[in-house]
C-alpha positions as CSV (number, residue, x, y, z in Angstrom):
1,M,-6.7,-99.3,-33.6
2,I,-6.3,-95.4,-34.3
3,D,-6.0,-94.4,-37.5
4,R,-2.7,-92.2,-37.4
5,N,-5.1,-89.8,-39.9
6,E,-8.1,-89.4,-37.7
7,K,-9.0,-85.9,-36.4
8,S,-9.5,-86.1,-32.2
9,V,-10.5,-83.6,-29.8
10,D,-7.3,-82.4,-27.7
11,P,-8.0,-82.8,-24.3
12,Y,-5.0,-80.3,-23.5
13,Q,-6.4,-77.5,-26.2
14,T,-8.8,-75.8,-24.4
15,V,-6.4,-75.3,-21.2
16,K,-3.9,-74.1,-23.5
17,T,-6.1,-71.6,-25.3
18,V,-6.6,-70.1,-22.0
19,A,-2.8,-70.1,-20.9
20,E,-2.1,-68.5,-24.2
21,N,-3.9,-65.8,-23.6
22,S,-2.7,-64.7,-20.5
23,D,0.9,-65.8,-21.0
24,E,1.8,-65.9,-24.4
25,N,0.5,-62.3,-25.2
26,T,1.5,-60.8,-22.1
27,H,4.5,-58.8,-22.8
28,S,7.2,-57.0,-20.6
29,P,8.5,-53.4,-21.0
30,I,11.5,-54.7,-23.5
31,G,8.7,-56.2,-25.8
32,L,9.5,-59.7,-25.1
33,P,6.5,-62.2,-24.1
34,V,7.0,-63.3,-20.5
35,I,7.2,-67.0,-21.2
36,K,10.4,-66.4,-23.0
37,I,11.7,-64.4,-20.0
38,A,10.7,-66.9,-17.5
39,S,12.1,-69.7,-19.8
40,I,15.3,-68.2,-19.8
41,V,15.4,-67.5,-16.4
42,A,14.8,-70.8,-15.4
43,L,17.3,-72.5,-17.5
44,I,19.9,-69.7,-15.8
45,V,18.8,-70.9,-12.3
46,C,18.9,-74.2,-13.3
47,L,22.2,-74.0,-14.6
48,A,23.8,-72.0,-11.7
49,I,22.2,-74.7,-9.3
50,Y,24.3,-77.9,-11.3
51,I,27.3,-75.3,-11.2
52,L,27.0,-74.4,-7.6
53,R,26.5,-78.1,-6.6
54,L,29.2,-79.4,-8.3
55,D,32.2,-81.2,-6.3
56,Q,34.9,-83.6,-7.0
57,V,33.0,-86.8,-5.1
58,V,33.1,-90.0,-7.6
59,G,33.1,-93.7,-7.6
60,L,31.2,-94.1,-4.2
61,F,28.4,-95.9,-5.8
62,V,30.8,-98.2,-7.3
63,D,29.3,-98.2,-10.7
64,D,30.1,-95.0,-11.5
65,G,33.8,-95.9,-10.6
66,W,33.4,-98.5,-13.4
67,Y,31.9,-96.3,-15.8
68,I,35.2,-94.2,-15.4
69,L,37.7,-97.1,-15.4
70,L,36.3,-98.3,-18.7
71,A,35.9,-94.6,-20.0
72,K,40.0,-94.6,-19.4
73,S,40.2,-98.0,-20.9
74,L,38.6,-96.8,-24.1
75,A,41.1,-93.8,-24.3
76,T,43.9,-95.2,-23.7
77,G,43.5,-97.7,-26.3
78,Q,43.0,-100.8,-24.1
79,G,39.9,-101.9,-25.1
80,Y,36.6,-102.3,-23.3
81,S,37.9,-104.2,-20.5
82,L,38.6,-104.3,-16.9
83,I,42.1,-102.9,-16.7
84,N,42.1,-103.0,-12.8
85,S,42.2,-106.6,-13.0
86,P,45.0,-109.1,-12.6
87,S,44.8,-110.7,-15.7
88,P,44.1,-108.5,-18.9
89,G,41.1,-108.8,-21.2
90,I,38.2,-109.6,-19.1
91,L,35.1,-108.3,-20.5
92,P,32.7,-106.3,-18.4
93,L,28.8,-106.8,-18.8
94,Y,27.8,-103.4,-18.5
95,P,26.5,-101.7,-21.7
96,P,29.2,-99.8,-23.5
97,A,27.4,-96.5,-24.5
98,F,27.9,-94.5,-21.6
99,P,31.5,-95.2,-21.1
100,F,32.1,-94.9,-24.8
101,L,30.6,-91.2,-24.7
102,L,32.8,-90.6,-21.1
103,S,35.9,-91.9,-23.1
104,L,35.5,-89.0,-25.3
105,V,35.8,-86.5,-23.0
106,Y,38.6,-88.6,-21.4
107,R,40.8,-88.1,-24.3
108,L,40.6,-84.2,-24.1
109,S,41.3,-84.3,-20.3
110,P,43.0,-87.4,-19.5
111,N,44.5,-86.8,-15.8
112,F,42.4,-88.2,-13.1
113,P,40.7,-86.9,-10.9
114,D,41.4,-83.5,-12.3
115,N,39.1,-84.3,-15.1
116,V,36.6,-85.2,-12.9
117,W,34.6,-81.7,-13.2
118,L,34.8,-82.4,-16.8
119,L,33.7,-86.0,-16.8
120,K,30.5,-84.9,-15.1
121,S,29.9,-81.8,-17.4
122,V,28.4,-84.7,-19.9
123,S,25.4,-85.1,-17.1
124,V,25.0,-81.4,-16.3
125,A,24.6,-80.8,-20.4
126,A,22.0,-83.7,-20.7
127,M,19.8,-82.3,-17.7
128,M,19.7,-78.7,-19.5
129,A,18.8,-80.6,-22.7
130,I,16.0,-82.4,-20.8
131,G,14.8,-79.2,-19.8
132,I,14.8,-77.7,-23.3
133,I,13.5,-80.7,-25.2
134,G,10.8,-81.1,-22.7
135,Y,9.3,-77.9,-22.7
136,R,9.0,-78.0,-26.5
137,Y,7.9,-81.6,-26.3
138,F,5.0,-80.9,-23.7
139,V,4.0,-77.7,-25.4
140,K,3.9,-78.9,-29.1
141,E,3.1,-83.0,-28.5
142,R,1.1,-82.7,-25.6
143,N,-0.4,-79.2,-25.9
144,L,0.2,-78.2,-22.6
145,P,0.0,-74.3,-21.5
146,P,4.2,-72.9,-21.9
147,M,3.9,-72.1,-18.4
148,L,2.7,-75.4,-17.0
149,A,5.1,-76.9,-19.4
150,L,7.8,-74.9,-18.1
151,G,6.9,-75.9,-14.6
152,I,7.1,-79.4,-15.3
153,C,10.3,-79.3,-16.7
154,A,11.8,-76.9,-13.9
155,A,10.9,-79.4,-11.6
156,A,12.2,-82.4,-13.1
157,V,15.6,-80.7,-13.9
158,L,15.9,-79.2,-10.3
159,S,14.8,-82.8,-8.7
160,P,17.6,-83.0,-6.1
161,P,18.3,-86.6,-6.9
162,L,18.8,-86.0,-10.5
163,V,21.1,-83.1,-9.7
164,F,22.8,-85.4,-7.1
165,M,23.5,-87.9,-9.8
166,A,24.9,-85.1,-12.2
167,T,27.0,-83.4,-9.4
168,S,28.3,-85.9,-6.8
169,T,28.6,-89.2,-8.9
170,M,29.2,-90.2,-12.5
171,M,26.1,-92.4,-12.9
172,S,24.5,-92.8,-16.2
173,E,20.9,-91.5,-14.8
174,C,20.9,-88.3,-16.4
175,V,22.2,-89.5,-19.9
176,F,19.9,-92.3,-20.4
177,A,16.7,-89.9,-19.2
178,L,17.9,-87.1,-22.0
179,I,17.6,-90.5,-24.5
180,F,14.5,-91.9,-23.1
181,L,13.2,-88.3,-23.5
182,L,14.4,-88.0,-27.4
183,T,13.3,-91.5,-28.3
184,V,9.3,-90.5,-27.0
185,V,10.1,-87.6,-29.1
186,V,11.2,-88.8,-32.2
187,M,8.7,-92.0,-32.2
188,E,5.8,-89.2,-31.6
189,K,6.8,-87.1,-34.6
190,C,6.9,-90.3,-36.4
191,R,3.3,-91.2,-35.5
192,R,2.3,-87.9,-36.5
193,S,3.7,-87.2,-40.0
194,E,1.6,-87.4,-42.8
195,S,4.6,-88.5,-45.0
196,V,5.8,-92.0,-45.6
197,S,9.3,-90.9,-46.5
198,V,9.4,-88.9,-43.2
199,Q,7.8,-91.7,-41.0
200,L,10.6,-93.8,-42.6
201,K,13.3,-91.5,-41.5
202,L,12.1,-90.6,-38.4
203,A,11.4,-94.2,-37.2
204,A,15.1,-95.2,-38.3
205,V,16.4,-92.1,-36.0
206,G,14.3,-93.7,-33.4
207,G,15.5,-97.0,-33.7
208,V,18.9,-95.4,-33.1
209,L,18.2,-93.6,-30.3
210,A,16.2,-96.7,-28.8
211,S,19.8,-98.5,-29.7
212,I,21.7,-96.1,-27.7
213,A,19.4,-96.3,-24.5
214,F,19.6,-100.0,-24.3
215,L,23.5,-100.1,-24.8
216,T,23.2,-97.7,-22.0
217,R,21.1,-99.3,-19.7
218,S,19.6,-102.6,-20.6
219,I,16.5,-101.3,-18.9
220,A,16.1,-99.9,-22.2
221,I,14.6,-103.5,-23.7
222,S,11.0,-101.8,-22.5
223,V,11.7,-98.6,-24.7
224,I,12.3,-100.9,-27.7
225,A,9.3,-103.1,-27.1
226,A,7.1,-99.7,-26.7
227,G,8.4,-98.1,-30.0
228,F,7.7,-101.0,-31.8
229,L,4.4,-101.7,-30.7
230,Y,3.3,-98.0,-30.7
231,L,4.3,-97.9,-34.5
232,L,2.2,-101.1,-35.1
233,K,-0.8,-99.7,-33.3
234,A,-0.3,-96.3,-35.4
235,R,-0.8,-98.8,-38.3
236,L,2.6,-98.0,-39.4
237,P,4.2,-101.4,-40.3
238,K,6.8,-100.4,-42.5
239,P,8.4,-97.8,-40.1
240,A,7.9,-100.4,-37.2
241,I,10.0,-102.8,-39.5
242,L,12.4,-100.6,-40.1
243,F,12.5,-99.5,-36.2
244,A,12.9,-103.3,-35.5
245,V,15.7,-103.9,-38.2
246,I,17.9,-100.9,-37.1
247,V,17.7,-102.0,-33.4
248,A,18.6,-105.2,-34.7
249,A,21.7,-104.3,-36.1
250,L,22.8,-102.0,-33.7
251,C,22.2,-104.2,-30.4
252,G,22.6,-107.4,-31.8
253,P,26.5,-107.3,-32.3
254,W,26.5,-106.3,-28.6
255,V,24.4,-109.0,-27.5
256,I,26.1,-111.7,-29.6
257,Y,29.6,-110.5,-28.2
258,T,28.8,-110.3,-24.9
259,R,27.6,-114.1,-25.1
260,L,31.1,-115.4,-26.8
261,H,33.3,-113.4,-24.5
262,A,31.2,-113.9,-21.1
263,P,33.7,-113.6,-18.5
264,T,34.3,-117.4,-18.0
265,A,34.2,-119.3,-14.0
266,A,37.8,-118.6,-13.3
267,Q,37.7,-114.9,-14.6
268,Q,34.3,-114.5,-12.8
269,T,36.1,-116.1,-9.3
270,E,39.1,-114.0,-10.2
271,Q,37.5,-110.2,-10.4
272,G,34.3,-111.1,-8.6
273,G,31.2,-108.7,-8.1
274,H,28.9,-108.0,-10.2
275,I,30.8,-106.3,-13.0
276,V,31.4,-110.0,-14.7
277,L,28.1,-111.6,-13.3
278,P,25.5,-112.2,-16.3
279,Y,22.3,-110.6,-15.9
280,T,20.7,-113.8,-16.3
281,Q,22.2,-115.0,-12.9
282,Q,21.6,-111.5,-11.7
283,F,18.1,-111.9,-11.7
284,W,17.6,-114.8,-9.9
285,Q,19.0,-113.3,-6.9
286,K,17.4,-111.3,-4.1
287,R,19.7,-108.5,-4.7
288,A,21.3,-108.1,-8.2
289,G,25.0,-108.7,-7.9
290,F,24.9,-109.8,-4.2
291,G,25.3,-113.5,-3.7
292,F,25.1,-113.5,0.0
293,S,21.6,-112.4,-0.1
294,G,20.6,-115.8,-1.9
295,N,18.4,-117.0,-4.9
296,I,14.9,-117.4,-5.6
297,N,12.8,-119.3,-8.1
298,A,9.8,-118.6,-10.3
299,A,7.6,-119.0,-7.4
300,G,9.4,-116.0,-5.6
301,L,8.6,-113.6,-8.4
302,P,5.2,-112.7,-7.8
303,E,6.6,-111.5,-4.1
304,R,9.2,-109.6,-5.8
305,V,7.1,-107.9,-8.1
306,F,4.8,-106.8,-5.2
307,N,7.6,-105.8,-3.2
308,N,9.0,-103.8,-6.0
309,I,5.7,-102.0,-6.5
310,V,5.1,-101.0,-2.8
311,E,8.4,-99.4,-2.9
312,V,7.8,-97.4,-6.3
313,S,4.4,-96.2,-4.9
314,G,5.2,-96.1,-1.3
315,R,8.9,-94.5,-1.3
316,D,9.9,-93.3,-5.3
317,V,6.9,-91.2,-6.2
318,G,7.3,-89.3,-3.0
319,R,10.7,-89.3,-3.2
320,I,11.0,-87.7,-6.7
321,I,8.4,-85.5,-6.4
322,I,9.0,-83.7,-3.2
323,T,12.4,-84.7,-2.3
324,P,12.9,-82.4,0.7
325,L,10.5,-83.5,2.5
326,F,10.8,-87.0,1.8
327,E,14.5,-86.6,3.1
328,A,13.2,-84.9,6.6
329,L,11.5,-87.9,7.3
330,R,13.4,-90.5,5.7
331,D,17.2,-91.3,5.9
332,P,18.0,-93.3,2.5
333,Y,21.7,-93.0,3.6
334,Q,20.9,-94.7,7.0
335,E,18.3,-97.2,5.5
336,A,20.6,-98.5,2.8
337,Q,22.8,-99.8,5.7
338,K,20.1,-101.8,7.0
339,M,20.8,-105.8,6.4
340,S,17.4,-106.4,5.3
341,V,17.9,-103.8,2.4
342,K,21.3,-105.5,1.6
343,Q,19.6,-108.8,1.1
344,G,17.0,-107.6,-1.1
345,G,14.1,-106.0,1.2
346,R,13.2,-102.3,0.8
347,G,13.2,-99.0,3.4
348,D,10.5,-98.4,5.0
349,T,7.0,-96.8,3.1
350,W,5.8,-92.8,3.1
351,S,2.1,-92.9,3.5
352,L,2.0,-89.6,1.2
353,S,4.0,-91.0,-1.5
354,F,1.0,-93.6,-1.8
355,V,-1.6,-90.4,-2.0
356,L,1.3,-88.8,-4.9
357,S,1.4,-92.1,-6.8
358,L,-2.7,-92.5,-6.9
359,F,-2.6,-89.0,-8.2
360,A,-0.2,-90.1,-11.0
361,V,-1.7,-93.5,-11.8
362,I,-5.1,-91.6,-12.3
363,G,-3.2,-88.8,-14.3
364,L,-1.9,-91.9,-16.6
365,I,-5.3,-93.8,-17.0
366,V,-6.7,-90.4,-17.9
367,V,-4.5,-89.4,-20.6
368,A,-4.4,-92.6,-21.8
369,R,-8.2,-92.9,-22.5
370,E,-8.0,-89.5,-23.7
371,R,-4.9,-90.1,-26.1
372,M,-2.7,-93.1,-26.4
373,T,0.9,-91.5,-27.2
374,M,4.5,-93.3,-27.3
375,A,5.2,-92.5,-23.7
376,E,2.1,-94.1,-22.4
377,F,3.9,-97.5,-24.0
378,A,7.4,-96.8,-23.0
379,V,6.6,-95.6,-19.3
380,P,4.5,-98.4,-18.1
381,L,6.8,-100.9,-19.9
382,S,9.9,-99.3,-18.0
383,L,7.8,-99.8,-14.7
384,A,6.8,-103.6,-15.3
385,V,10.7,-104.1,-16.3
386,T,11.5,-102.2,-12.8
387,F,9.0,-104.3,-11.0
388,L,10.6,-107.6,-12.0
389,W,14.2,-106.8,-11.7
390,P,16.0,-107.3,-7.9
391,W,17.3,-103.9,-7.5
392,E,16.8,-100.7,-5.7
393,T,13.7,-99.4,-7.7
394,F,14.3,-95.5,-7.5
395,R,17.4,-95.4,-9.7
396,F,15.0,-97.3,-12.6
397,V,12.3,-94.9,-12.0
398,L,14.1,-91.3,-11.6
399,P,14.9,-91.1,-15.0
400,L,11.0,-91.2,-15.8
401,I,10.8,-87.8,-13.5
402,P,9.5,-85.4,-16.1
403,F,6.5,-88.1,-17.2
404,V,5.9,-88.9,-13.4
405,I,5.2,-85.3,-12.5
406,F,3.2,-84.9,-15.9
407,Y,0.7,-87.8,-14.9
408,F,0.8,-86.3,-11.2
409,L,-0.5,-83.2,-12.6
410,M,-2.8,-84.5,-15.0
411,G,-4.2,-86.3,-12.0
412,V,-4.3,-83.3,-9.9
413,R,-6.7,-81.8,-13.1
414,G,-9.0,-84.4,-12.7
415,L,-9.3,-83.9,-9.3
416,V,-10.2,-80.6,-9.7
417,Q,-12.4,-80.7,-12.7
418,L,-14.1,-83.1,-10.5
419,I,-14.7,-80.9,-7.6
420,Q,-15.0,-77.6,-9.4
421,K,-17.5,-79.0,-11.9
422,S,-18.9,-75.2,-12.2
423,S,-15.8,-73.2,-12.0
424,G,-14.2,-72.5,-15.3
425,V,-11.3,-73.7,-17.4
426,A,-8.9,-70.9,-16.3
427,A,-9.4,-71.4,-12.6
428,Q,-8.9,-75.3,-12.9
429,S,-5.5,-74.2,-14.9
430,K,-4.3,-72.0,-12.4
431,V,-4.4,-74.7,-9.8
432,V,-2.8,-77.1,-11.8
433,M,0.0,-74.3,-12.6
434,A,0.3,-73.4,-8.5
435,V,1.0,-77.1,-7.8
436,A,3.6,-77.4,-10.6
437,A,5.0,-74.1,-8.9
438,L,4.9,-75.5,-5.4
439,I,6.9,-78.4,-6.9
440,V,9.5,-76.3,-8.1
441,V,10.1,-74.3,-5.1
442,V,10.4,-77.2,-2.9
443,N,12.9,-78.7,-5.1
444,L,14.6,-75.3,-5.5
445,Y,14.9,-75.0,-1.6
446,G,16.2,-78.4,-1.0
447,N,19.2,-77.9,-3.8
448,V,19.9,-74.3,-1.8
449,S,19.7,-75.4,1.3
450,Y,22.4,-78.4,0.3
451,I,24.6,-75.6,-1.2
452,L,24.4,-73.7,1.6
453,K,25.6,-77.0,3.6
454,M,28.4,-77.7,1.0
455,N,30.4,-74.6,2.4
456,N,29.5,-75.3,6.2
457,M,32.1,-77.2,8.0
458,L,29.9,-77.5,10.9
459,D,27.0,-79.3,8.9
460,R,29.0,-80.5,5.9
461,P,26.6,-83.2,3.8
462,Q,27.8,-86.6,4.8
463,W,28.1,-87.6,1.1
464,L,31.0,-85.2,1.0
465,Q,32.4,-86.3,4.3
466,T,32.5,-89.9,3.4
467,F,34.2,-89.1,0.3
468,D,36.8,-87.0,1.8
469,E,37.9,-89.8,4.4
470,A,37.9,-92.2,1.4
471,E,40.1,-90.0,-0.9
472,T,42.6,-89.4,2.1
473,M,42.7,-93.3,2.8
474,L,43.4,-93.8,-0.8
475,K,45.9,-91.4,-1.0
476,W,47.8,-93.4,1.8
477,V,47.5,-96.5,-0.1
478,K,49.1,-94.9,-3.2
479,A,52.2,-93.3,-1.4
480,N,52.6,-96.7,1.2
481,V,51.6,-99.8,-0.6
482,P,53.9,-101.4,-2.9
483,Q,52.6,-101.3,-6.6
484,S,53.1,-105.0,-7.0
485,D,51.1,-105.9,-4.4
486,A,47.2,-106.5,-5.5
487,V,44.8,-105.1,-3.8
488,A,41.1,-106.7,-2.8
489,S,38.3,-104.1,-2.0
490,L,34.5,-103.7,-2.1
491,N,35.1,-100.8,-4.7
492,P,37.9,-101.8,-6.7
493,P,37.3,-99.4,-9.6
494,L,38.0,-96.3,-7.3
495,V,40.8,-97.9,-5.5
496,H,42.3,-98.6,-9.2
497,L,41.2,-94.8,-10.5
498,Y,43.4,-93.5,-7.5
499,T,46.3,-95.7,-6.8
500,G,47.0,-97.5,-9.7
501,H,47.1,-101.1,-8.1
502,K,45.6,-103.9,-9.5
503,T,42.3,-104.9,-7.9
504,I,39.7,-107.5,-7.4
505,A,36.2,-107.9,-5.4
506,S,36.7,-108.4,-1.5
507,D,33.5,-110.5,-1.6
508,D,34.0,-113.8,0.2
509,P,37.5,-113.6,1.5
510,A,37.7,-117.4,2.9
511,K,36.1,-119.0,-0.4
512,N,38.7,-116.8,-2.7
513,W,41.7,-116.9,-0.2
514,E,43.7,-119.3,-2.3
515,N,43.1,-117.4,-5.6
516,W,44.0,-114.3,-3.5
517,K,47.5,-115.6,-2.8
518,R,48.0,-116.8,-6.5
519,L,46.9,-112.9,-7.4
520,G,49.4,-111.5,-5.1
521,V,46.8,-109.9,-3.1
522,R,48.3,-108.6,0.2
523,Y,46.1,-105.8,1.1
524,V,42.1,-105.1,1.8
525,V,41.3,-101.9,1.5
526,N,37.5,-101.3,2.8
527,A,36.3,-98.2,0.6
528,S,32.7,-99.2,1.3
529,V,30.4,-95.9,1.4
530,Y,27.9,-98.0,3.7
531,A,29.7,-98.4,7.1
532,E,30.4,-102.1,7.3
533,P,31.5,-103.9,10.7
534,P,34.3,-105.7,10.4
535,D,34.8,-109.6,10.0
536,P,36.2,-111.1,13.0
537,A,38.6,-112.8,11.1
538,E,40.3,-109.7,10.4
539,Q,41.6,-109.8,13.6
540,K,44.0,-112.1,12.6
541,F,45.7,-109.3,10.7
542,K,47.2,-106.1,11.0
543,V,45.2,-102.8,10.4
544,V,47.5,-100.2,8.9
545,Y,45.1,-97.7,8.2
546,R,41.9,-96.6,10.0
547,A,40.0,-93.5,9.0
548,R,38.9,-91.5,11.8
549,G,35.2,-90.7,10.7
550,R,32.0,-92.6,11.0
551,V,32.4,-95.0,8.2
552,N,34.7,-97.7,9.2
553,F,37.5,-97.2,6.0
554,R,40.6,-99.5,6.8
555,V,43.6,-101.0,5.1
556,V,44.6,-104.6,6.4
557,D,47.7,-105.9,6.0
558,L,47.2,-109.6,4.9
559,G,51.2,-110.0,5.1
560,P,53.4,-112.2,2.4
561,A,51.4,-115.1,1.1
562,E,53.6,-118.0,2.3
563,S,53.1,-116.9,6.1
564,R,49.8,-115.8,6.5
565,P,46.9,-117.8,8.1
566,N,43.7,-118.8,6.7
567,W,40.9,-116.5,6.6
């Protein structure tokens, strides 16, 4: 156990001192330190990239469609319920914090899809905040050289996957990443404080932030555990207890409420999809939320953990650190369409990603041996939950990106120190900063390339082309399908948001055939972002709309319930 009052040698202090001599005391002609000018320029460039990449795409992930639908439900006074369902009052099992945040914006501009840009501004603002707060964290708490801290934060904010999440989806990753970072910052300040009253106040704030993180994404159970264990390790029992009490008071009611009002078996059958499927049930599926993927038992967990570790180290780390190079060699869009992936498998690994992961692991170990901070609890515990969960690991690792890059660079620093033992600290620091700058340049290149393609009709990104076709189809549905007819779809929230029709999930038509008749489902709208081969049973029915593009978007008329054949 390390006493909170002990004074230890800071492993980053020497590097920081050298960098400060070259950065902080170097002034421009107008008298401002170079680091301040660099920070302002970096912020402007990052914001410009996000603004230029903003588009109208929304809902193709399905999850982001649910977030907006639930925000609309809250904003219009209909409570936290699935307003798309034919039967009212079905409780979604998604945590409510992100939809609630979006609902505040939805009230300002309630016209969908005209309000998409405003809804996306929440994630854009979160990413800018990550850059600012992350810079202060790495300088103040990690004692990194200011220019290196700026490089880490610029690389994280300019990460093409996070830019994509903020500008081409309405997913919660960006907001969750900010809450995760804030929790780490506050808990670290709590540990460092010498005042008991300040410790208690910061522990309370940390408890609130950890609770919000959990109510945003359930994986934040790892953040809660990390905060509590970190305070105990720091020999701060009273703040630890207060932290736990705050979390229990804020998260407990939601956990109890979902248990008492969980969708019944009939409601799960009616709505379908993972929006009404308990996490306890999803956990044992090979791919969470996809019943056709099959189930496992406890004996299958080691294999799942191993596969997820391989996916994180062999794909995700490389995809996070040097996205453009990864995407030049791997097409995540095409890989996600493979049946093996849909059934719980993973895409192809990348040798370079294993190398980068090795550096990140070495950096984590080196940092942890030098000084255990809140991050060294939160990041490994988050990864542990990720390894256990049957879903695409990338989306869970992505919010950890500032820390992944930091650990990677600390691994590089360790290698440089090992190779260049005779060189000075300044020379070693320059190598690490050069690597950080290279990551920034690579990410910047990826974003600029995407922006240029957005305005090139001959080479427009497939994501934008797919959405254009989906939007065209949904406008057709709104104009041609009677409002009295319910619709089955693989993307119920997006169809409802654009058309106003009552919608349910279209999985397993044969099993739900009689239920569809009862609910008045006459049309099936296939709006899956990944091309799905038509079910042979569809040949019995009339296809009234078919998209012209590569995706197989279509609308199938099942006919009147009393005269239609069985699926």
